[in-house]
HTML snippet that shows the backbone in 3Dmol.js (N, CA, C, O; Angstrom):
<script src="https://3Dmol.org/build/3Dmol-min.js"></script>
<div id="view" style="width:600px;height:400px;position:relative"></div>
<script>
const pdb = `
ATOM      1  N   UNK A   1     181.486 152.901 112.547  1.00  0.00           N
ATOM      2  CA  UNK A   1     181.290 153.559 113.820  1.00  0.00           C
ATOM      3  C   UNK A   1     181.896 152.742 114.955  1.00  0.00           C
ATOM      4  O   UNK A   1     182.390 153.307 115.932  1.00  0.00           O
ATOM      5  N   UNK A   2     181.861 151.422 114.833  1.00  0.00           N
ATOM      6  CA  UNK A   2     182.410 150.557 115.877  1.00  0.00           C
ATOM      7  C   UNK A   2     183.877 150.857 116.123  1.00  0.00           C
ATOM      8  O   UNK A   2     184.301 150.951 117.274  1.00  0.00           O
ATOM      9  N   UNK A   3     184.656 151.007 115.066  1.00  0.00           N
ATOM     10  CA  UNK A   3     186.078 151.302 115.222  1.00  0.00           C
ATOM     11  C   UNK A   3     186.275 152.619 115.961  1.00  0.00           C
ATOM     12  O   UNK A   3     187.179 152.737 116.787  1.00  0.00           O
ATOM     13  N   UNK A   4     185.441 153.600 115.672  1.00  0.00           N
ATOM     14  CA  UNK A   4     185.520 154.884 116.359  1.00  0.00           C
ATOM     15  C   UNK A   4     185.266 154.693 117.857  1.00  0.00           C
ATOM     16  O   UNK A   4     185.963 155.284 118.681  1.00  0.00           O
ATOM     17  N   UNK A   5     184.287 153.885 118.208  1.00  0.00           N
ATOM     18  CA  UNK A   5     183.990 153.631 119.617  1.00  0.00           C
ATOM     19  C   UNK A   5     185.143 152.903 120.298  1.00  0.00           C
ATOM     20  O   UNK A   5     185.490 153.219 121.436  1.00  0.00           O
ATOM     21  N   UNK A   6     185.735 151.939 119.616  1.00  0.00           N
ATOM     22  CA  UNK A   6     186.884 151.220 120.173  1.00  0.00           C
ATOM     23  C   UNK A   6     188.040 152.181 120.416  1.00  0.00           C
ATOM     24  O   UNK A   6     188.700 152.104 121.452  1.00  0.00           O
ATOM     25  N   UNK A   7     188.291 153.080 119.477  1.00  0.00           N
ATOM     26  CA  UNK A   7     189.362 154.066 119.629  1.00  0.00           C
ATOM     27  C   UNK A   7     189.075 154.993 120.804  1.00  0.00           C
ATOM     28  O   UNK A   7     189.972 155.302 121.588  1.00  0.00           O
ATOM     29  N   UNK A   8     187.834 155.434 120.925  1.00  0.00           N
ATOM     30  CA  UNK A   8     187.476 156.309 122.037  1.00  0.00           C
ATOM     31  C   UNK A   8     187.663 155.599 123.377  1.00  0.00           C
ATOM     32  O   UNK A   8     188.158 156.200 124.330  1.00  0.00           O
ATOM     33  N   UNK A   9     187.275 154.338 123.457  1.00  0.00           N
ATOM     34  CA  UNK A   9     187.461 153.578 124.695  1.00  0.00           C
ATOM     35  C   UNK A   9     188.935 153.448 125.043  1.00  0.00           C
ATOM     36  O   UNK A   9     189.315 153.623 126.201  1.00  0.00           O
ATOM     37  N   UNK A  10     189.763 153.144 124.063  1.00  0.00           N
ATOM     38  CA  UNK A  10     191.206 153.019 124.313  1.00  0.00           C
ATOM     39  C   UNK A  10     191.797 154.346 124.769  1.00  0.00           C
ATOM     40  O   UNK A  10     192.657 154.368 125.649  1.00  0.00           O
ATOM     41  N   UNK A  11     191.351 155.446 124.186  1.00  0.00           N
ATOM     42  CA  UNK A  11     191.823 156.767 124.610  1.00  0.00           C
ATOM     43  C   UNK A  11     191.376 157.068 126.038  1.00  0.00           C
ATOM     44  O   UNK A  11     192.136 157.640 126.819  1.00  0.00           O
ATOM     45  N   UNK A  12     190.156 156.689 126.380  1.00  0.00           N
ATOM     46  CA  UNK A  12     189.647 156.903 127.733  1.00  0.00           C
ATOM     47  C   UNK A  12     190.451 156.095 128.744  1.00  0.00           C
ATOM     48  O   UNK A  12     190.827 156.615 129.795  1.00  0.00           O
ATOM     49  N   UNK A  13     190.713 154.840 128.438  1.00  0.00           N
ATOM     50  CA  UNK A  13     191.468 153.969 129.339  1.00  0.00           C
ATOM     51  C   UNK A  13     192.905 154.458 129.498  1.00  0.00           C
ATOM     52  O   UNK A  13     193.471 154.381 130.589  1.00  0.00           O
ATOM     53  N   UNK A  14     193.495 154.961 128.416  1.00  0.00           N
ATOM     54  CA  UNK A  14     194.861 155.497 128.461  1.00  0.00           C
ATOM     55  C   UNK A  14     194.888 156.905 129.056  1.00  0.00           C
ATOM     56  O   UNK A  14     195.953 157.506 129.196  1.00  0.00           O
ATOM     57  N   UNK A  15     193.719 157.421 129.400  1.00  0.00           N
ATOM     58  CA  UNK A  15     193.547 158.748 129.985  1.00  0.00           C
ATOM     59  C   UNK A  15     194.033 159.860 129.068  1.00  0.00           C
ATOM     60  O   UNK A  15     194.501 160.902 129.529  1.00  0.00           O
ATOM     61  N   UNK A  16     193.918 159.629 127.775  1.00  0.00           N
ATOM     62  CA  UNK A  16     194.188 160.672 126.784  1.00  0.00           C
ATOM     63  C   UNK A  16     192.985 161.610 126.686  1.00  0.00           C
ATOM     64  O   UNK A  16     193.118 162.770 126.297  1.00  0.00           O
ATOM     65  N   UNK A  17     191.814 161.091 127.042  1.00  0.00           N
ATOM     66  CA  UNK A  17     190.597 161.890 127.159  1.00  0.00           C
ATOM     67  C   UNK A  17     189.975 161.569 128.513  1.00  0.00           C
ATOM     68  O   UNK A  17     190.234 160.506 129.078  1.00  0.00           O
ATOM     69  N   UNK A  18     189.159 162.479 129.035  1.00  0.00           N
ATOM     70  CA  UNK A  18     188.596 162.276 130.375  1.00  0.00           C
ATOM     71  C   UNK A  18     187.191 161.696 130.355  1.00  0.00           C
ATOM     72  O   UNK A  18     186.730 161.143 131.354  1.00  0.00           O
ATOM     73  N   UNK A  19     186.499 161.822 129.208  1.00  0.00           N
ATOM     74  CA  UNK A  19     185.130 161.318 129.140  1.00  0.00           C
ATOM     75  C   UNK A  19     184.730 161.079 127.693  1.00  0.00           C
ATOM     76  O   UNK A  19     185.344 161.597 126.760  1.00  0.00           O
ATOM     77  N   UNK A  20     183.688 160.283 127.535  1.00  0.00           N
ATOM     78  CA  UNK A  20     183.077 160.036 126.233  1.00  0.00           C
ATOM     79  C   UNK A  20     181.607 160.398 126.367  1.00  0.00           C
ATOM     80  O   UNK A  20     180.920 159.903 127.260  1.00  0.00           O
ATOM     81  N   UNK A  21     181.124 161.260 125.482  1.00  0.00           N
ATOM     82  CA  UNK A  21     179.714 161.650 125.460  1.00  0.00           C
ATOM     83  C   UNK A  21     179.017 160.866 124.352  1.00  0.00           C
ATOM     84  O   UNK A  21     179.442 160.907 123.198  1.00  0.00           O
ATOM     85  N   UNK A  22     177.955 160.155 124.700  1.00  0.00           N
ATOM     86  CA  UNK A  22     177.213 159.348 123.735  1.00  0.00           C
ATOM     87  C   UNK A  22     175.761 159.827 123.699  1.00  0.00           C
ATOM     88  O   UNK A  22     175.125 160.003 124.738  1.00  0.00           O
ATOM     89  N   UNK A  23     175.257 160.032 122.497  1.00  0.00           N
ATOM     90  CA  UNK A  23     173.873 160.479 122.332  1.00  0.00           C
ATOM     91  C   UNK A  23     172.914 159.303 122.464  1.00  0.00           C
ATOM     92  O   UNK A  23     173.315 158.141 122.410  1.00  0.00           O
ATOM     93  N   UNK A  24     171.670 159.626 122.634  1.00  0.00           N
ATOM     94  CA  UNK A  24     170.619 158.614 122.744  1.00  0.00           C
ATOM     95  C   UNK A  24     170.612 157.707 121.507  1.00  0.00           C
ATOM     96  O   UNK A  24     170.419 156.497 121.623  1.00  0.00           O
ATOM     97  N   UNK A  25     170.821 158.294 120.333  1.00  0.00           N
ATOM     98  CA  UNK A  25     170.789 157.537 119.083  1.00  0.00           C
ATOM     99  C   UNK A  25     171.948 156.552 118.967  1.00  0.00           C
ATOM    100  O   UNK A  25     171.809 155.511 118.324  1.00  0.00           O
ATOM    101  N   UNK A  26     173.080 156.863 119.575  1.00  0.00           N
ATOM    102  CA  UNK A  26     174.274 156.024 119.463  1.00  0.00           C
ATOM    103  C   UNK A  26     174.459 155.068 120.639  1.00  0.00           C
ATOM    104  O   UNK A  26     175.390 154.263 120.644  1.00  0.00           O
ATOM    105  N   UNK A  27     173.582 155.154 121.630  1.00  0.00           N
ATOM    106  CA  UNK A  27     173.773 154.404 122.868  1.00  0.00           C
ATOM    107  C   UNK A  27     173.941 152.902 122.650  1.00  0.00           C
ATOM    108  O   UNK A  27     174.907 152.319 123.141  1.00  0.00           O
ATOM    109  N   UNK A  28     173.030 152.272 121.932  1.00  0.00           N
ATOM    110  CA  UNK A  28     173.082 150.810 121.790  1.00  0.00           C
ATOM    111  C   UNK A  28     174.293 150.352 120.986  1.00  0.00           C
ATOM    112  O   UNK A  28     174.882 149.316 121.294  1.00  0.00           O
ATOM    113  N   UNK A  29     174.668 151.104 119.968  1.00  0.00           N
ATOM    114  CA  UNK A  29     175.851 150.746 119.178  1.00  0.00           C
ATOM    115  C   UNK A  29     177.107 150.851 120.046  1.00  0.00           C
ATOM    116  O   UNK A  29     177.979 149.985 119.978  1.00  0.00           O
ATOM    117  N   UNK A  30     177.204 151.905 120.860  1.00  0.00           N
ATOM    118  CA  UNK A  30     178.355 152.070 121.744  1.00  0.00           C
ATOM    119  C   UNK A  30     178.369 150.979 122.815  1.00  0.00           C
ATOM    120  O   UNK A  30     179.417 150.400 123.102  1.00  0.00           O
ATOM    121  N   UNK A  31     177.223 150.706 123.394  1.00  0.00           N
ATOM    122  CA  UNK A  31     177.136 149.704 124.463  1.00  0.00           C
ATOM    123  C   UNK A  31     177.575 148.330 123.976  1.00  0.00           C
ATOM    124  O   UNK A  31     178.208 147.578 124.718  1.00  0.00           O
ATOM    125  N   UNK A  32     177.244 148.002 122.743  1.00  0.00           N
ATOM    126  CA  UNK A  32     177.642 146.716 122.167  1.00  0.00           C
ATOM    127  C   UNK A  32     179.164 146.563 122.171  1.00  0.00           C
ATOM    128  O   UNK A  32     179.683 145.482 122.447  1.00  0.00           O
ATOM    129  N   UNK A  33     179.872 147.644 121.866  1.00  0.00           N
ATOM    130  CA  UNK A  33     181.338 147.631 121.884  1.00  0.00           C
ATOM    131  C   UNK A  33     181.838 147.629 123.330  1.00  0.00           C
ATOM    132  O   UNK A  33     182.778 146.907 123.664  1.00  0.00           O
ATOM    133  N   UNK A  34     181.216 148.428 124.174  1.00  0.00           N
ATOM    134  CA  UNK A  34     181.644 148.572 125.565  1.00  0.00           C
ATOM    135  C   UNK A  34     181.606 147.254 126.331  1.00  0.00           C
ATOM    136  O   UNK A  34     182.584 146.907 126.994  1.00  0.00           O
ATOM    137  N   UNK A  35     180.514 146.520 126.258  1.00  0.00           N
ATOM    138  CA  UNK A  35     180.380 145.307 127.073  1.00  0.00           C
ATOM    139  C   UNK A  35     181.333 144.195 126.639  1.00  0.00           C
ATOM    140  O   UNK A  35     181.569 143.262 127.406  1.00  0.00           O
ATOM    141  N   UNK A  36     181.873 144.271 125.452  1.00  0.00           N
ATOM    142  CA  UNK A  36     182.835 143.276 124.976  1.00  0.00           C
ATOM    143  C   UNK A  36     184.271 143.632 125.355  1.00  0.00           C
ATOM    144  O   UNK A  36     185.177 142.810 125.216  1.00  0.00           O
ATOM    145  N   UNK A  37     184.474 144.857 125.835  1.00  0.00           N
ATOM    146  CA  UNK A  37     185.827 145.318 126.160  1.00  0.00           C
ATOM    147  C   UNK A  37     186.301 144.676 127.462  1.00  0.00           C
ATOM    148  O   UNK A  37     185.524 144.578 128.413  1.00  0.00           O
ATOM    149  N   UNK A  38     187.567 144.234 127.525  1.00  0.00           N
ATOM    150  CA  UNK A  38     188.090 143.592 128.741  1.00  0.00           C
ATOM    151  C   UNK A  38     188.043 144.485 129.987  1.00  0.00           C
ATOM    152  O   UNK A  38     187.977 143.973 131.105  1.00  0.00           O
ATOM    153  N   UNK A  39     188.076 145.793 129.815  1.00  0.00           N
ATOM    154  CA  UNK A  39     188.049 146.712 130.957  1.00  0.00           C
ATOM    155  C   UNK A  39     186.654 147.301 131.179  1.00  0.00           C
ATOM    156  O   UNK A  39     186.510 148.395 131.724  1.00  0.00           O
ATOM    157  N   UNK A  40     185.656 146.577 130.757  1.00  0.00           N
ATOM    158  CA  UNK A  40     184.263 147.014 130.878  1.00  0.00           C
ATOM    159  C   UNK A  40     183.920 147.488 132.288  1.00  0.00           C
ATOM    160  O   UNK A  40     183.248 148.508 132.446  1.00  0.00           O
ATOM    161  N   UNK A  41     184.364 146.776 133.299  1.00  0.00           N
ATOM    162  CA  UNK A  41     184.039 147.109 134.692  1.00  0.00           C
ATOM    163  C   UNK A  41     184.736 148.380 135.179  1.00  0.00           C
ATOM    164  O   UNK A  41     184.420 148.884 136.257  1.00  0.00           O
ATOM    165  N   UNK A  42     185.673 148.898 134.400  1.00  0.00           N
ATOM    166  CA  UNK A  42     186.368 150.133 134.755  1.00  0.00           C
ATOM    167  C   UNK A  42     185.678 151.371 134.171  1.00  0.00           C
ATOM    168  O   UNK A  42     186.091 152.499 134.443  1.00  0.00           O
ATOM    169  N   UNK A  43     184.651 151.166 133.386  1.00  0.00           N
ATOM    170  CA  UNK A  43     183.977 152.276 132.722  1.00  0.00           C
ATOM    171  C   UNK A  43     182.636 152.527 133.404  1.00  0.00           C
ATOM    172  O   UNK A  43     181.829 151.613 133.571  1.00  0.00           O
ATOM    173  N   UNK A  44     182.414 153.783 133.797  1.00  0.00           N
ATOM    174  CA  UNK A  44     181.152 154.150 134.448  1.00  0.00           C
ATOM    175  C   UNK A  44     180.367 155.081 133.532  1.00  0.00           C
ATOM    176  O   UNK A  44     180.902 156.058 133.008  1.00  0.00           O
ATOM    177  N   UNK A  45     179.101 154.765 133.352  1.00  0.00           N
ATOM    178  CA  UNK A  45     178.218 155.611 132.558  1.00  0.00           C
ATOM    179  C   UNK A  45     177.272 156.383 133.453  1.00  0.00           C
ATOM    180  O   UNK A  45     176.701 155.830 134.394  1.00  0.00           O
ATOM    181  N   UNK A  46     177.109 157.661 133.158  1.00  0.00           N
ATOM    182  CA  UNK A  46     176.186 158.507 133.894  1.00  0.00           C
ATOM    183  C   UNK A  46     175.147 159.037 132.912  1.00  0.00           C
ATOM    184  O   UNK A  46     175.485 159.731 131.953  1.00  0.00           O
ATOM    185  N   UNK A  47     173.885 158.707 133.157  1.00  0.00           N
ATOM    186  CA  UNK A  47     172.804 159.131 132.270  1.00  0.00           C
ATOM    187  C   UNK A  47     172.386 160.563 132.584  1.00  0.00           C
ATOM    188  O   UNK A  47     172.392 160.996 133.736  1.00  0.00           O
ATOM    189  N   UNK A  48     172.025 161.281 131.533  1.00  0.00           N
ATOM    190  CA  UNK A  48     171.565 162.662 131.661  1.00  0.00           C
ATOM    191  C   UNK A  48     170.194 162.792 131.010  1.00  0.00           C
ATOM    192  O   UNK A  48     169.782 161.947 130.215  1.00  0.00           O
ATOM    193  N   UNK A  49     169.516 163.839 131.356  1.00  0.00           N
ATOM    194  CA  UNK A  49     168.199 164.097 130.783  1.00  0.00           C
ATOM    195  C   UNK A  49     168.305 164.188 129.263  1.00  0.00           C
ATOM    196  O   UNK A  49     169.234 164.799 128.737  1.00  0.00           O
ATOM    197  N   UNK A  50     167.374 163.593 128.578  1.00  0.00           N
ATOM    198  CA  UNK A  50     167.380 163.618 127.122  1.00  0.00           C
ATOM    199  C   UNK A  50     168.051 162.406 126.502  1.00  0.00           C
ATOM    200  O   UNK A  50     168.123 162.301 125.278  1.00  0.00           O
ATOM    201  N   UNK A  51     168.546 161.481 127.332  1.00  0.00           N
ATOM    202  CA  UNK A  51     169.130 160.252 126.819  1.00  0.00           C
ATOM    203  C   UNK A  51     170.627 160.274 126.591  1.00  0.00           C
ATOM    204  O   UNK A  51     171.191 159.264 126.170  1.00  0.00           O
ATOM    205  N   UNK A  52     171.291 161.390 126.853  1.00  0.00           N
ATOM    206  CA  UNK A  52     172.743 161.477 126.681  1.00  0.00           C
ATOM    207  C   UNK A  52     173.427 160.754 127.842  1.00  0.00           C
ATOM    208  O   UNK A  52     172.960 160.820 128.979  1.00  0.00           O
ATOM    209  N   UNK A  53     174.536 160.062 127.553  1.00  0.00           N
ATOM    210  CA  UNK A  53     175.281 159.335 128.582  1.00  0.00           C
ATOM    211  C   UNK A  53     176.744 159.756 128.518  1.00  0.00           C
ATOM    212  O   UNK A  53     177.328 159.839 127.438  1.00  0.00           O
ATOM    213  N   UNK A  54     177.332 160.022 129.685  1.00  0.00           N
ATOM    214  CA  UNK A  54     178.745 160.362 129.791  1.00  0.00           C
ATOM    215  C   UNK A  54     179.465 159.185 130.427  1.00  0.00           C
ATOM    216  O   UNK A  54     179.072 158.711 131.493  1.00  0.00           O
ATOM    217  N   UNK A  55     180.525 158.711 129.770  1.00  0.00           N
ATOM    218  CA  UNK A  55     181.315 157.593 130.282  1.00  0.00           C
ATOM    219  C   UNK A  55     182.661 158.110 130.769  1.00  0.00           C
ATOM    220  O   UNK A  55     183.307 158.918 130.101  1.00  0.00           O
ATOM    221  N   UNK A  56     183.079 157.632 131.949  1.00  0.00           N
ATOM    222  CA  UNK A  56     184.379 157.979 132.516  1.00  0.00           C
ATOM    223  C   UNK A  56     185.097 156.698 132.923  1.00  0.00           C
ATOM    224  O   UNK A  56     184.478 155.645 133.079  1.00  0.00           O
ATOM    225  N   UNK A  57     186.419 156.806 133.092  1.00  0.00           N
ATOM    226  CA  UNK A  57     187.241 155.652 133.458  1.00  0.00           C
ATOM    227  C   UNK A  57     187.484 155.635 134.959  1.00  0.00           C
ATOM    228  O   UNK A  57     187.754 156.673 135.562  1.00  0.00           O
ATOM    229  N   UNK A  58     187.386 154.458 135.560  1.00  0.00           N
ATOM    230  CA  UNK A  58     187.659 154.265 136.985  1.00  0.00           C
ATOM    231  C   UNK A  58     188.908 153.413 137.142  1.00  0.00           C
ATOM    232  O   UNK A  58     189.043 152.385 136.479  1.00  0.00           O
ATOM    233  N   UNK A  59     189.822 153.828 138.010  1.00  0.00           N
ATOM    234  CA  UNK A  59     191.029 153.037 138.277  1.00  0.00           C
ATOM    235  C   UNK A  59     190.665 151.693 138.910  1.00  0.00           C
ATOM    236  O   UNK A  59     191.239 150.658 138.571  1.00  0.00           O
ATOM    237  N   UNK A  60     189.709 151.727 139.827  1.00  0.00           N
ATOM    238  CA  UNK A  60     189.263 150.518 140.523  1.00  0.00           C
ATOM    239  C   UNK A  60     187.965 150.060 139.860  1.00  0.00           C
ATOM    240  O   UNK A  60     187.026 150.847 139.738  1.00  0.00           O
ATOM    241  N   UNK A  61     187.899 148.809 139.433  1.00  0.00           N
ATOM    242  CA  UNK A  61     186.679 148.354 138.755  1.00  0.00           C
ATOM    243  C   UNK A  61     185.473 148.360 139.685  1.00  0.00           C
ATOM    244  O   UNK A  61     185.593 148.106 140.884  1.00  0.00           O
ATOM    245  N   UNK A  62     184.332 148.649 139.122  1.00  0.00           N
ATOM    246  CA  UNK A  62     183.099 148.609 139.908  1.00  0.00           C
ATOM    247  C   UNK A  62     182.706 147.156 140.124  1.00  0.00           C
ATOM    248  O   UNK A  62     183.097 146.275 139.358  1.00  0.00           O
ATOM    249  N   UNK A  63     181.946 146.921 141.152  1.00  0.00           N
ATOM    250  CA  UNK A  63     181.577 145.532 141.472  1.00  0.00           C
ATOM    251  C   UNK A  63     180.330 145.095 140.745  1.00  0.00           C
ATOM    252  O   UNK A  63     179.889 143.957 140.906  1.00  0.00           O
TER     253      UNK A  63
END
`;
const viewer = $3Dmol.createViewer("view");
viewer.addModel(pdb, "pdb");
viewer.setStyle({}, {cartoon: {color: "spectrum"}});
viewer.zoomTo();
viewer.render();
</script>
């Protein structure tokens, strides 16, 4: 699953996809990959009711 998350992050950063949807069950596994990524500060997560999180790419890193 980790490789899948890495591929999704690379696609998001390359703007081949506009968002990544992560379920409540997959959140911690995805987050583990996300925080190790060099462009971590460029990724914004938005939480939704039920534990689902949508991640999008930002051109300007968040502070």
